[in-house]
Every structure is written in structure tokens, then in C-alpha cells.
Residue, then its C-alpha position, 0 to 999 in steps of 0.5 A: m865610493a867605488g868600493s860601494r859601487m862594486k859591493p853588489l858585484d862582489d855580493l853577486e860573485k859570492q852567490m855565484d860561487a856558492i851556487l856553483k859549490e852547491l851545484e858541484k856538491s849535487r853533481k857528486n851526490r848524484k854521481k854516488t847515487e847513480d853508482r849505488l843504483q847500479e850496484m843495487e841493480a847488478e846485485f838484484n839481477s844476480q839474485v833473480k838469476e840465483l832465484e830462477r836456478l833454485r826454482r829450476k833446481a826445485g822443479d827438477i827435485s819435485g819431478e824426481l820425487d814424484l817419479r820415486y813416489r810413483k814407483k815405490r807406490e807401484e812396488i808396494q801394490s804389487r807386494l801387497t797384490n802378491v800377499l793377497a794372492r798368497l793368503e787367498s791361496l791358503 
């Protein structure tokens, strides 16, 4: 009779143990997820910095190319003007 009275208590203890195990498992999974999220955030921030660096570099290169283009265009126009002047003098 004492055993039958203890059965509900034993069942409750087993349920509590199962719940505690599940809680611990959930806690570990949450920790792993948080760690992974931090890794992903760090990688994302690294990629953002690299992207900003590349954009600055592209802007600098674009400016340099524009400057070279303008110089070459002026040089070509000057040469054409000289050629036309020579032709007119003939």
C-alpha cells in the first residue's frame, strides 16, 4: 500500500527529471545558437568593412580614370587643333 501511495510521487519525480533534462538541452541549444549568431554578426561586420573599403577604392579609381580621360581628351584636342592649323596653313 505504501508503494501505491508513492507511485504518483515517483511519476512526478520522473516528469520533473525529464523536464529538467529538456530545459538543460534547450539551454545548451540556445547557447550554441547565440554563439553562432555572434560569429555570423562578426563575419557580417567584417564583410561590411571590406565592402566599404572596396567602394572607397572604386571611387578613387573612378576619379583617377576620369582625370586621365580628361587629360587625354585635352591632349587629343590640342593635337587635332595643331594638325588643323597646319592643314590650313598649307
